[in-house]
N, C-alpha and C positions, 0 to 999 in steps of 0.2 A: 169795060171793067166787070168784075165778077164779085160775088159775095166774099170770096177769099180776099180780093183786093181791099174791099171795104173793111173787113174785119182786121186785116193786117194794118191798114192805115189807122184804124181806131186804136189798135194796140200801140202803134208808134206815137199817136197823139197823146196817149196817157203816159207813156214812158218818158217822152221828151218834153211834154208840156206840163202835165200834172193831172192828178186824179182828185176828185172831191166827192163829198156826200151832200145831199140836200138838193140844191139847185142843179139843173142839168149842166149849166155852164157858169163859171165864175171868173172874175178878174183876179189879178194877183192879190188884191186886198180882200177878196172873199165876197165881193158884191156880185149880184146876178148880172150876167152878160149875155148878149145874143149868141146863138150857135154860130160858129165860124169866126167869132171875134173875141173869144175868151182865152184865158190862160189855162184853166183847169176844167176838166169835164168829168161827169159821171160816166158810167158804162154806156148808158143810153145816149147821153149827149155826145160822146166820142163817136158812136156809130152814126148819129145824125150829121156830125161835122164831117166825117169821112165821106159821106155820100155827097156833100156839097162839092168836094174837090174831085171825086171820082165815083162813077157808077150811076146806074139808073135807079128809078124807084123800085123796079122789080128786083134788082140786085140787093137793094137795101132790105126789102121784105125777106129775101132769102137769108140775108145776114141775121136779121132779127129772129127769123124762124130757127136758125141753127143755135143761136144763144138761148132762146126759149126752150128748145129741146134739151140742151145740156142742163139747164137748171130744173127742167121737168115741170114747167108751169107756163101755159100758153097765154095767161091773162096779160092784157096790155100793160098794166102797171107793175107786173112781176119784176121787170128788170130794175126799175127804180127802187122797188122795195128790197130786192136782193142786194143791190148796191149799197143801200143805206142801213143795212143791219149793223148794229153796234159791234165793233171789233173787226169788221171787214177791213181789209187793207188792199193796197195796190197789187200786191202779189197774188191775192185771191182773184182779182179781176183779170190780171194777165193770164193766169192759169185757165180761167174760164174761156177767155178769148182763144187761147191756144187749142183747147178742146173743141171749140166751135169751128175753128179753122180746119182741124183734122176731120171733123164730122163732114163738113162741106166737101173737102177733098175726097174723102171716101165715097160720098154719094155721087160726086162727079165721075169718079172712076167706074163706079157700078153702071152708071148711065152710058158711059162710053164703051163698056165691054159688050 
C-alpha cells in the first residue's frame, strides 16, 4: 500500500463513518474509543485507522507528511489543532485530504519521471 491508499482510506472512513473534533476516535454516543473500533474520527484518527487496515509505517509517515505540507505546519500536534478549529467541518477535512492525495500523486510522478 502507499500513502495515497492510506489517505484515500482515511477519506472514506470520514465520509462513511463520521468525523469528529476533540478525541481522535469516538463511539456513536461521543465517548472516546480505540483507533480501529470507533464510529467517528478526527483527521489524524482517520489516518491512523487507515494504516491499521492498509499500509506500512513508512506509508503512514508519507501520508502524514503530505497532510502536514498542505496545512503548512510540520508540528506533530498540528493536525489535531487544525481539525479542532471552531467552525471547521467535514467538507474542510475532505478537501484537505484531496489536496494531500494530489500532492502525493504529483510527487510520485516526479520520482518516476
